[in-house]
C-alpha positions in Angstrom: 86.9 94.9 174.4 84.3 96.8 174.5 84.7 100.7 173.1 81.3 103.5 173.0 83.6 106.2 171.4 85.4 106.9 168.3 89.1 106.5 169.2 92.8 105.8 168.3 93.9 102.6 168.9 97.4 101.8 168.3 98.6 98.3 166.6 101.7 95.5 166.6 104.8 97.3 164.3 107.0 94.7 163.8 110.2 96.1 162.9 112.6 94.4 159.9 114.7 96.0 157.8 113.2 94.6 154.3 110.0 96.3 155.5 107.8 96.7 158.7 104.9 94.9 160.0 101.7 95.3 161.0 98.6 93.4 162.0 94.9 93.3 163.6 93.1 90.2 165.2 89.9 90.1 165.2 88.3 90.6 169.1 91.6 91.9 170.5 92.9 94.8 168.5 89.6 96.0 167.5 85.8 95.1 169.4 84.6 93.6 166.8 84.7 90.6 164.4 85.7 91.7 160.7 82.4 90.9 158.4 84.6 93.1 155.5 87.5 94.8 154.4 87.5 97.4 151.6 90.6 99.6 150.4 90.5 103.6 149.0 93.2 103.6 146.5 94.1 106.2 143.7 93.1 109.1 145.7 94.0 112.6 144.7 95.3 115.1 147.1 92.7 116.9 148.6 89.7 115.0 148.4 86.8 114.3 150.7 85.1 110.7 151.3 82.1 109.7 153.3 79.8 111.9 155.1 77.5 109.5 157.0 77.0 107.1 159.4 75.9 103.9 160.5 72.4 102.2 162.0 74.8 99.0 163.3 78.1 99.0 161.5 81.4 99.8 163.5 84.9 100.8 161.5 88.1 100.5 161.6 90.2 103.3 159.4 93.8 103.1 159.1 95.8 105.1 156.5 98.3 102.1 155.2 100.5 105.3 153.3 99.7 109.2 152.5 97.5 111.0 154.8 94.3 111.7 156.1 92.3 113.2 158.3 89.1 112.4 159.8 85.8 113.7 160.6 84.0 112.5 163.7 80.8 113.6 165.0 79.1 111.9 167.7 75.9 114.1 168.1 77.6 115.9 171.1 81.3 117.2 170.0 82.6 117.7 167.3 86.3 116.1 166.9 88.6 115.5 164.0 92.0 112.4 164.1 94.8 112.7 161.7 95.6 109.3 160.2 99.4 110.3 159.1 100.7 106.2 160.5 100.3 102.7 159.6 100.8 101.6 163.3 97.6 103.6 164.4 94.0 103.1 163.2 90.8 104.6 164.1 87.5 103.0 165.6 84.3 104.2 164.9 81.1 102.8 166.7 77.8 103.1 165.4 75.8 106.3 165.3 78.4 108.3 164.5 79.2 110.8 162.1 82.3 110.2 160.0 83.9 112.1 157.5 87.3 111.8 155.7 89.3 114.8 154.0 92.5 116.5 153.1 94.2 113.0 151.6 97.4 113.5 150.8 98.1 112.6 146.8 97.9 108.7 146.9 96.7 108.4 150.3 95.5 104.7 150.7 92.7 103.9 153.2 91.9 100.9 154.5 88.8 100.2 156.6 87.7 97.1 158.4 83.7 96.2 159.0 82.0 94.6 161.2 79.1 94.3 159.6 78.9 92.9 155.7 77.5 96.1 153.0 74.2 96.6 153.5 72.6 100.3 151.5 70.1 100.0 154.0 72.7 100.2 157.3 73.8 103.9 156.1 72.6 107.3 157.2 72.8 109.5 154.5 70.8 112.3 155.6 71.6 113.8 159.2 68.7 115.3 160.2 67.9 111.5 160.3 70.9 110.6 162.2 70.8 113.0 164.3 67.6 112.3 166.0 68.5 108.6 166.3 72.2 109.5 167.8 70.3 111.4 170.5 68.5 108.4 171.8 71.4 106.5 172.3 70.5 103.0 170.5 71.4 101.1 168.0 68.8 101.1 165.3 68.4 97.7 164.0 67.3 97.7 159.9 64.1 97.0 158.9 63.4 93.4 157.8 61.7 95.2 154.6 65.1 97.3 153.7 67.2 95.3 154.2 69.5 93.8 151.6 72.3 91.4 149.9 75.7 92.4 149.3 76.2 93.9 146.1 78.3 90.5 144.9 77.2 87.1 144.8 79.0 84.7 147.4 81.6 83.0 144.9 81.5 79.4 144.3 83.6 77.9 146.8 87.2 77.8 146.3 88.9 76.0 149.0 90.5 72.6 147.7 90.0 68.9 148.9 91.9 69.0 152.3 91.9 65.2 152.2 94.7 65.6 149.1 97.5 67.5 149.6 97.3 71.5 148.2 99.6 72.2 145.2 100.2 75.6 143.3 97.3 75.0 140.8 94.8 75.6 144.0 96.9 79.0 144.6 93.9 81.3 142.7 94.3 85.1 141.0 91.7 86.5 141.4 89.5 89.6 140.6 87.8 91.5 143.1 85.4 94.6 142.5 86.7 98.0 141.4 84.0 100.6 142.8 85.3 103.9 140.0 85.2 107.4 141.8 86.9 110.6 141.0 87.4 110.4 144.6 89.4 107.9 144.6 88.4 104.1 143.2 87.3 101.7 146.2 87.3 97.8 146.2 86.1 95.6 148.9 86.2 91.9 150.4 83.6 90.3 152.3 84.4 87.4 154.5 83.6 83.5 153.0 82.2 85.8 150.4 84.7 86.7 147.8 87.4 84.9 149.4 86.9 81.6 150.3 87.3 81.8 154.3 86.3 84.3 157.2 88.8 87.0 158.1 90.1 87.0 161.1 93.2 88.5 160.9 94.4 91.3 158.8 98.0 92.5 158.1 100.3 94.4 156.0 103.8 94.9 155.2 105.4 98.8 154.3 108.2 101.2 154.5 109.9 98.3 152.0 112.6 99.2 150.4 112.7 98.0 146.4 113.7 95.1 145.4 113.7 93.5 148.8 112.2 89.7 149.3 109.7 89.0 152.4 107.6 85.4 153.2 109.0 82.0 152.5 107.2 80.0 154.8 103.8 77.1 154.4 101.4 77.4 157.1 99.5 74.0 158.1 96.1 75.9 158.9 96.1 78.5 157.6 94.5 80.0 154.4 95.5 83.1 153.0 95.2 86.2 150.2 97.5 89.1 149.2 96.9 91.7 147.0 99.6 94.6 146.3 97.4 97.5 148.3 100.4 99.2 146.1 103.1 99.4 144.1 104.3 96.2 142.5 105.6 91.8 143.9 106.1 88.8 142.7 105.1 85.6 144.6 106.6 82.0 144.5 104.7 79.6 145.2 106.4 75.3 145.9 104.3 72.5 146.9 107.1 69.6 147.3 107.3 69.0 143.3 106.3 72.1 141.2 107.6 75.7 141.5 104.6 78.8 139.6 105.2 82.6 139.8 102.7 85.2 140.2 103.1 88.8 139.4 101.1 91.7 142.0 100.2 95.0 140.8 97.2 95.8 141.0 94.9 96.9 144.2 92.0 95.2 143.1 93.8 91.8 142.3 94.5 89.4 145.1 96.2 85.7 145.4 94.3 83.1 147.1 96.9 80.4 148.8 95.2 77.8 150.6 97.8 75.9 153.8 100.4 73.6 152.5 102.0 76.4 150.6 105.4 77.6 149.8 105.0 81.0 149.5 107.8 83.3 149.5 107.4 87.3 147.9 109.5 88.2 145.9 111.3 92.3 144.4 109.1 94.6 146.1 109.0 97.8 144.0 109.9 100.8 146.3 107.0 102.2 148.4 104.8 98.9 147.8 102.0 97.6 150.2 101.7 94.0 150.3 98.4 93.3 151.8 96.7 89.7 153.5 94.1 88.5 155.0 94.4 85.2 157.3 91.5 82.6 158.6 93.8 82.0 161.4 95.2 84.2 164.4 98.6 84.1 164.7 100.2 81.3 165.9 104.2 80.3 165.6 103.2 76.5 165.8 101.7 77.0 162.5 104.3 78.3 160.7 107.0 76.0 158.6 110.1 78.5 158.4 112.7 76.0 156.8 112.6 74.7 153.4 113.7 71.3 154.7 111.1 70.8 157.2 108.4 71.4 154.6 109.6 69.2 152.3 109.7 66.4 155.1 106.0 67.7 156.3 104.7 67.3 152.6 106.8 63.7 152.5 104.4 62.6 156.1 100.3 64.4 154.3 100.4 62.9 150.9 
């Protein structure tokens, strides 16, 4: 999958009366690996964000709720793209100047990025950007300008998979929150704030109040679950113990290792449940029947 122009890309949409679901798999639905994911929330209506380009970074933008416009300039022409569907996203290559504006009140913008955060990758000066865009070449970051991501890697929290994980291995984590009057921002890097590489992102939206989702376990897949808007509880089971965790902040997330039965319960109306996964979708990785799960746990003690 190779793209060098800004493009609206459709995403899978799985219809469900309990809330629809869309997902993105790296290098399948978007043409890059996912190094960083961030989301902008608490946005006042009519605000403007962005106004920069990247030397190397590619991005994919989605309006998880609400709407906003993206103005993209490639050095030759300017185009505006309205984003107002959770199952459509905008791919933006490197060296494209982009600005987000015309936000509806409390919009939720999700961004998948091909590179970790490096301030030196940003181009804020239009003059410098135009020179690089005219050459139509990705500009490497000089070694002496490279910066580390602002958050140091966490100590690995992946449980010892030689023994069966328990509900105590499911950790509620507070993520970085960058406050801004034009909308707050939280970001996650693969293998940094969370202990696995993000290969798949999916989200549940259009959720009627009070609905439940989930009720399954994974054999191999690690997950990180966030209430990007609204609130819900996650009921966790390990075959012996049960635990419930409330998710109601867009900067908190729940790490769930494989081998744990999880169900999302009691969604508030308009909730968006955002999930990062270590594996692409494989039906064989799912255990959807609780009696089969108990047999699986018994076999893997």
